[in-house]
C-alpha positions as CSV (number, residue, x, y, z in Angstrom):
1,M,63.7,70.6,112.9
2,Q,59.9,70.9,113.1
3,A,59.1,67.0,111.7
4,N,62.4,65.1,113.4
5,G,62.9,68.0,116.7
6,V,66.4,69.9,117.9
7,P,69.3,67.9,117.6
8,E,72.0,67.9,120.0
9,K,74.6,68.9,117.7
10,V,74.9,70.9,114.0
11,T,77.6,70.1,112.0
12,M,78.2,73.2,109.2
13,D,80.5,75.0,106.8
14,K,82.1,78.2,108.0
15,S,78.3,80.0,106.3
16,G,77.4,83.1,108.6
17,A,74.5,83.3,107.8
18,N,73.9,79.9,108.7
19,K,76.1,80.2,112.4
20,A,73.7,83.2,112.6
21,A,70.4,81.8,112.7
22,I,71.8,79.0,114.9
23,D,72.5,81.0,117.5
24,E,69.2,83.1,117.7
25,I,67.9,79.9,118.4
26,N,70.5,79.1,120.8
27,A,69.5,82.3,122.5
28,N,65.8,80.8,123.7
29,R,67.1,77.4,124.5
30,E,67.6,76.2,128.1
31,K,70.3,74.0,126.3
32,P,71.8,75.2,123.2
33,M,72.9,72.9,120.3
34,V,76.4,72.6,120.1
35,V,77.2,74.0,116.7
36,R,80.8,72.3,114.5
37,Q,81.9,74.4,112.2
38,V,85.0,72.5,111.2
39,K,85.6,71.5,107.5
40,Y,86.2,68.3,108.3
41,L,83.3,66.9,109.7
42,N,81.2,69.0,107.0
43,N,83.0,67.7,103.9
44,I,82.1,63.5,106.1
45,V,78.1,65.0,105.9
46,E,78.6,66.4,102.4
47,Q,80.7,63.1,101.2
48,D,77.4,61.3,102.2
49,H,74.8,62.8,101.1
50,R,76.7,62.4,97.0
51,A,75.3,58.9,96.4
52,V,71.4,60.6,97.2
53,K,73.1,63.5,94.6
54,R,74.2,60.6,91.9
55,I,71.1,58.9,92.2
56,T,68.4,62.3,91.8
57,K,70.5,64.1,89.0
58,P,69.4,61.7,86.0
59,M,65.7,62.4,87.5
60,L,65.5,65.8,86.2
61,G,63.9,67.4,89.0
62,F,60.8,66.2,90.8
63,K,57.6,66.8,89.7
64,S,55.9,68.0,93.3
65,F,57.6,68.5,96.8
66,Q,55.5,65.5,97.9
67,S,57.3,63.1,95.1
68,A,60.2,64.5,96.2
69,K,59.7,64.2,99.8
70,N,59.2,60.5,99.4
71,I,62.0,59.5,97.2
72,L,64.6,61.3,99.3
73,A,63.2,59.3,102.1
74,G,63.0,55.8,100.1
75,I,66.7,56.8,99.4
76,E,67.8,57.7,102.8
77,L,66.1,55.0,104.6
78,M,68.0,52.7,102.1
79,H,71.4,54.4,103.1
80,M,69.8,53.8,106.5
81,I,70.0,50.2,106.2
82,R,73.1,49.3,104.9
83,K,75.6,51.2,107.3
84,G,73.3,49.3,109.8
85,Q,71.9,52.6,111.5
86,M,68.5,50.8,111.7
87,M,67.0,50.6,114.6
88,M,65.2,47.1,115.4
89,E,64.7,44.3,116.9
90,G,66.5,41.4,115.1
91,A,68.1,43.9,112.3
92,D,71.3,42.9,113.1
93,K,69.8,39.0,111.8
94,M,68.1,40.2,108.9
95,S,69.4,41.0,105.5
96,F,68.6,44.3,103.8
97,A,65.7,43.3,101.8
98,E,64.8,41.5,104.9
99,Q,65.0,44.4,106.8
100,F,63.2,46.6,104.5
101,Y,60.3,44.7,103.7
102,A,60.1,44.0,107.9
103,L,59.1,48.3,107.4
104,A,55.8,47.3,105.4
105,E,54.3,44.4,108.3
């Protein structure tokens, strides 16, 4: 939340500890976050991360936190491009590779 800001909605499993932490954050906020503890929604979120797990498992871990952060950010970026979630002018007319290379310009 420090890097990306506080979300409007949070989807989580039925973990009581996670719910308690969000409730504590919400107690100090003017507009509280909506907490969605629905098994179906959490399964969708977990399913989306399966591809990341498949790619990182053969790596046998990361040597540093920075390298893990960089690799995971790249994997997530490629998934966002593939899913059409890239917010870039003219992205709908570009191929996946063109969108990726446009970030380096």
